[in-house]
C-alpha positions in Angstrom: -17.6 -223.2 -18.5 -13.8 -222.6 -18.8 -12.2 -222.3 -22.2 -10.6 -225.8 -21.7 -14.1 -227.3 -21.4 -14.1 -227.7 -17.6 -16.1 -225.5 -15.3 -17.9 -224.8 -12.1 -21.6 -224.3 -11.2 -24.7 -225.4 -13.1 -26.0 -228.9 -13.1 -24.1 -232.1 -14.0 -24.8 -235.7 -13.5 -23.4 -237.0 -10.2 -23.0 -233.5 -8.7 -24.9 -232.4 -5.6 -27.8 -230.0 -6.2 -28.0 -226.4 -4.9 -24.4 -225.3 -5.2 -23.5 -221.8 -3.9 -21.0 -220.3 -6.4 -18.6 -217.5 -5.6 -15.1 -216.2 -5.3 -12.6 -217.1 -2.6 -10.6 -214.6 -0.7 -6.8 -215.2 -0.9 -5.7 -212.3 1.4 -6.4 -208.7 2.2 -4.0 -206.4 0.3 -2.1 -204.4 2.9 0.2 -202.1 1.1 1.1 -200.5 -2.3 3.6 -203.2 -3.1 1.0 -206.0 -2.8 -1.5 -203.9 -4.7 0.9 -203.3 -7.6 1.5 -207.1 -7.8 -2.1 -208.1 -7.5 -3.9 -210.0 -10.3 -6.0 -207.9 -12.7 -9.5 -208.1 -11.4 -12.1 -207.6 -14.2 -14.8 -206.7 -11.7 -12.8 -203.9 -10.1 -13.2 -200.4 -11.5 -9.8 -199.3 -10.3 -10.9 -195.8 -9.5 -8.2 -193.7 -7.7 -9.7 -190.7 -6.0 -6.3 -189.1 -5.6 -5.4 -189.0 -9.3 -9.0 -189.0 -10.5 -8.3 -191.9 -12.9 -9.9 -195.3 -13.4 -8.0 -198.4 -14.7 -10.2 -201.5 -14.9 -8.7 -204.3 -12.8 -6.4 -202.1 -10.7 -6.3 -202.9 -6.9 -5.4 -200.8 -3.9 -4.5 -201.5 -0.3 -7.5 -202.5 1.6 -9.0 -204.5 -1.3 -9.3 -208.3 -1.4 -7.0 -210.4 -3.6 -9.0 -213.4 -4.9 -7.9 -216.9 -5.6 -7.6 -218.1 -9.2 -9.6 -221.1 -10.3 -8.7 -220.9 -14.0 -5.0 -219.9 -14.2 -4.9 -217.1 -16.8 -3.4 -214.4 -14.7 -6.7 -212.5 -14.2 -9.6 -212.6 -11.9 -12.9 -213.0 -13.8 -16.0 -215.2 -13.9 -13.9 -218.3 -14.5 -12.4 -217.9 -11.0 -15.4 -218.9 -9.0 -15.7 -221.9 -6.8 -18.3 -224.0 -5.1 -18.3 -222.4 -1.7 -21.3 -224.3 -0.2 -24.7 -225.7 -0.7 -28.1 -224.1 -0.4 -29.9 -226.9 1.5 -28.8 -228.6 4.7 -27.6 -232.1 4.5 -29.1 -232.9 8.0 -32.2 -231.6 9.7 -34.0 -232.8 12.8 -35.9 -231.9 15.9 -36.5 -232.9 19.5 -39.7 -232.6 21.5 -40.0 -233.2 25.2 -43.0 -232.9 27.5 -42.6 -232.9 31.3 -45.4 -233.0 33.8 -45.6 -232.6 37.6 -48.6 -232.0 39.9 -50.6 -230.2 37.3 -47.7 -228.4 35.7 -46.7 -229.2 32.1 -43.6 -228.1 30.2 -43.3 -228.7 26.5 -40.0 -227.9 24.7 -39.4 -228.3 20.9 -36.0 -227.8 19.4 -35.0 -228.1 15.7 -31.7 -227.9 13.9 -30.2 -227.8 10.4 -26.6 -228.6 9.4 -24.7 -228.1 6.2 -26.2 -225.2 4.4 -24.6 -222.0 3.3 -26.2 -218.6 3.0 -25.0 -215.6 1.0 -25.8 -212.7 3.3 -26.5 -210.3 0.4 -28.4 -207.9 2.7 -25.4 -207.4 5.0 -23.1 -207.1 2.0 -25.3 -204.4 0.5 -25.5 -202.4 3.7 -21.7 -202.4 4.3 -20.8 -202.0 0.6 -23.4 -199.6 -0.7 -24.8 -197.9 2.4 -22.9 -194.6 2.0 -24.0 -194.2 -1.7 -27.6 -195.1 -0.9 -27.9 -193.4 2.5 -28.4 -196.6 4.4 -27.1 -197.6 7.8 -24.0 -199.8 7.8 -23.4 -202.6 10.3 -20.7 -202.5 13.0 -18.5 -204.6 10.7 -17.2 -201.5 9.1 -15.7 -200.4 12.4 -13.1 -203.1 11.8 -12.5 -202.1 8.2 -8.9 -201.8 6.8 -7.7 -198.2 7.2 -3.9 -198.2 6.9 -0.9 -200.5 6.2 -0.6 -203.1 8.9 -4.3 -203.5 9.5 -4.5 -206.7 7.4 -2.8 -208.4 10.4 -5.8 -207.6 12.7 -8.8 -207.6 10.4 -10.4 -209.4 7.5 -12.7 -206.4 6.7 -11.9 -204.6 3.4 -11.7 -200.8 3.2 -15.0 -198.8 3.2 -16.0 -197.4 -0.2 -18.7 -195.0 -1.3 -20.4 -197.6 -3.5 -18.6 -200.9 -3.5 -20.7 -202.5 -6.2 -19.6 -199.9 -8.8 -16.0 -199.6 -7.5 -14.0 -202.6 -6.3 -16.7 -205.2 -5.6 -14.9 -206.3 -2.4 -18.1 -206.9 -0.4 -20.9 -207.1 -3.0 -19.8 -210.0 -5.2 -20.8 -213.5 -4.2 -17.8 -214.8 -2.2 -16.8 -216.8 0.8 -16.5 -213.4 2.6 -20.2 -212.7 2.3 -21.3 -216.4 2.4 -21.2 -218.3 5.6 -22.3 -221.7 7.0 -25.7 -221.3 8.6 -25.9 -224.3 10.9 -28.3 -223.7 13.7 -30.1 -225.1 16.7 -33.4 -223.2 17.4 -35.5 -223.1 20.5 -38.6 -223.3 18.3 -41.3 -223.5 21.0 -41.6 -223.6 24.8 -45.0 -223.9 26.4 -45.6 -223.8 30.2 -49.0 -224.7 31.4 -50.9 -225.3 34.6 -54.0 -227.4 35.0 -56.2 -226.0 37.8 -57.3 -228.8 40.2 -60.8 -230.1 39.3 -62.0 -229.8 42.8 -61.6 -226.1 42.6 -63.5 -225.9 39.3 -66.4 -228.1 40.1 -67.9 -225.3 42.3 -68.2 -223.0 39.3 -69.3 -225.6 36.7 -66.1 -226.0 34.8 -64.7 -229.4 34.0 -61.1 -228.3 33.3 -59.1 -225.1 33.0 -55.5 -224.8 31.8 -53.6 -221.6 31.8 -50.5 -221.4 29.7 -47.7 -219.2 28.3 -46.1 -220.1 25.0 -43.1 -218.8 23.1 -42.2 -219.5 19.4 -38.9 -218.9 17.5 -37.3 -217.8 20.7 -33.6 -218.2 20.0 -31.1 -219.5 17.4 -27.7 -220.9 18.4 -25.7 -220.1 15.3 -22.6 -218.3 13.9 -24.7 -216.7 11.1 -24.8 -212.9 11.5 -27.8 -212.2 9.4 -31.5 -212.0 10.5 -32.1 -215.7 10.5 -30.4 -218.9 9.4 -33.8 -220.1 8.3 -34.5 -219.7 4.6 -37.9 -218.0 4.4 -38.8 -216.7 1.0 -36.6 -214.9 -1.5 -33.8 -216.7 -3.4 -32.7 -220.0 -1.8 -29.2 -219.6 -0.4 -29.5 -215.8 -0.2 -30.5 -213.5 2.6 -31.9 -210.5 0.9 -33.3 -208.7 3.9 -36.6 -210.6 4.1 -38.2 -210.5 7.5 -37.3 -213.6 9.6 -39.9 -215.7 11.4 -41.5 -213.7 14.1 -40.6 -214.3 17.8 -43.9 -214.5 19.5 -45.1 -214.9 23.1 -48.7 -215.8 23.8 -50.8 -216.1 27.0 -54.1 -218.0 27.2 -56.4 -220.4 28.9 -58.2 -223.5 27.7 -61.6 -224.1 29.3 -63.7 -227.2 29.2 -67.3 -226.9 30.2 
């Protein structure tokens, strides 16, 4: 709740449930002039490795400048926005079964549209990996390194431990949160029914051989493990294992 009585987040009559709350990136600070004119950021430690000094709120080239939501000349908890919703507004699926001369093909697709996921796992890897001896993603190969880079990348500079330094990557924001719309090839099963005249000689009424695959592929722009929300905090990808991709072979026999 803002000092003026307004606010963002929580629950209120008439508002949609499941809001994802976070900061919005204004721009990537590219040089010392922009850094000196940046808003004081209360979640930035302002540590300068050159002078070995820390000034809370200080920014440097390669940091994000955040948008203000409550105009007080500072970036703090009041400057968060609704950046999405945890649950899809539309879900659905399509099943089709085709048959021809003993062959049978079953395809099941499903989709979800309108939900946002905060990829906290990816943010932790890229922001804290050095300090915790974890492997970063290839995102950091595009990180800001020198003045002028802001024109060619939206990746902030690499820090030893972002969560205790500038909080560029590890705070909830529209940088780490993305729409997770997807279309999934959930199941494909291909089967063949052996002709009964071949089976009658060995006392079998029917025999069907099949190969089936599940959770085969997601068409999505989400970079995390899976745009499906399976366990953990709703609206957050915390590194939980996604649904397994499986392939099975088998036969159905009727005696």
